[in-house]
C-alpha positions in Angstrom: 0.0 0.0 0.0 1.4 3.4 -0.9 1.8 6.2 1.6 -0.9 8.5 0.2 -3.5 5.6 0.1 -2.7 4.7 3.8 -3.0 8.3 4.9 -6.3 8.6 3.0 -7.7 5.5 4.7 -6.9 7.0 8.1 -8.5 10.3 7.1 -11.6 8.4 5.9 -11.8 6.7 9.3 -11.5 10.1 10.9 -14.4 11.4 8.8 -16.5 8.4 9.9 -15.9 8.7 13.7 -15.7 12.5 14.1 -19.5 13.0 14.1 -19.7 10.6 17.1 -17.3 12.7 19.1 -17.9 15.9 21.0 -16.7 18.9 19.0 -13.8 19.5 21.4 -12.4 16.0 20.9 -12.8 15.7 17.1 -9.7 14.6 15.2 -7.9 16.9 12.8 -6.9 15.3 9.5 -3.2 16.0 9.9 -0.2 13.6 10.2 0.7 15.0 13.6 -2.7 14.5 15.2 -2.2 12.5 18.4 -4.7 9.6 18.7 -3.4 7.5 21.6 -1.6 8.5 24.8 -1.6 11.3 27.3 -2.2 14.0 24.6 -4.6 11.7 22.6 -8.0 12.9 21.7 -9.7 9.5 21.9 -10.7 7.6 25.0 -10.3 3.8 25.2 -13.7 3.2 23.5 -13.0 5.8 20.9 -9.7 4.2 20.1 -11.3 0.8 19.6 -14.1 2.3 17.5 -11.7 4.2 15.4 -9.4 1.2 14.8 -12.3 -1.1 13.9 -13.5 1.5 11.4 -10.1 1.7 9.9 -9.8 -2.1 9.8 -13.0 -2.2 7.7 -11.9 0.5 5.3 -8.4 -1.0 4.9 -9.7 -4.5 4.3 -12.0 -3.1 1.6 -9.0 -1.3 0.0 -6.6 -4.2 -0.1 -9.2 -6.9 -0.8 -8.1 -9.0 2.2 -8.7 -8.9 6.0 -6.6 -6.3 7.8 -6.3 -6.8 11.6 -5.0 -3.9 13.6 -6.4 -5.0 17.0 -5.7 -8.1 19.0 -5.6 -8.9 22.7 -2.2 -7.2 23.2 -1.9 -4.6 20.5 -3.1 -1.6 22.5 -0.9 -2.6 25.5 2.4 -3.7 23.9 2.3 -1.9 20.5 0.5 1.3 21.2 3.3 3.4 19.5 2.0 2.4 16.1 -1.4 4.0 17.0 0.1 7.1 18.6 -0.5 9.6 15.7 -2.1 9.7 12.3 1.4 9.5 10.8 2.5 6.4 12.7 -0.8 4.6 12.0 -0.5 5.4 8.3 3.1 4.1 8.3 1.9 0.9 10.0 -0.8 0.5 7.3 1.9 1.0 4.6 3.9 -1.9 6.1 0.8 -4.2 6.2 0.3 -3.6 2.5 3.8 -4.8 1.7 3.5 -8.0 3.7 
């Protein structure tokens, strides 16, 4: 998957979840937007909802199942979900696998 496609998938997921968020916690469509962590705009349920939405969109785009979440991913591999940029880079890598 190319960088621009991965970034667009993350932006599409942002468009899908933003209407569900209070205006003060909506996500900006910028690479530096923090998703997870102390400065993150999403609470734990918001993170899961966002990542599941992104999984669906990425699966459609690549024509195969894409799994971002498993029982340990948010605990041990949270850095890949930290920002829009790190998440898009992770998607790029999945597309090459």
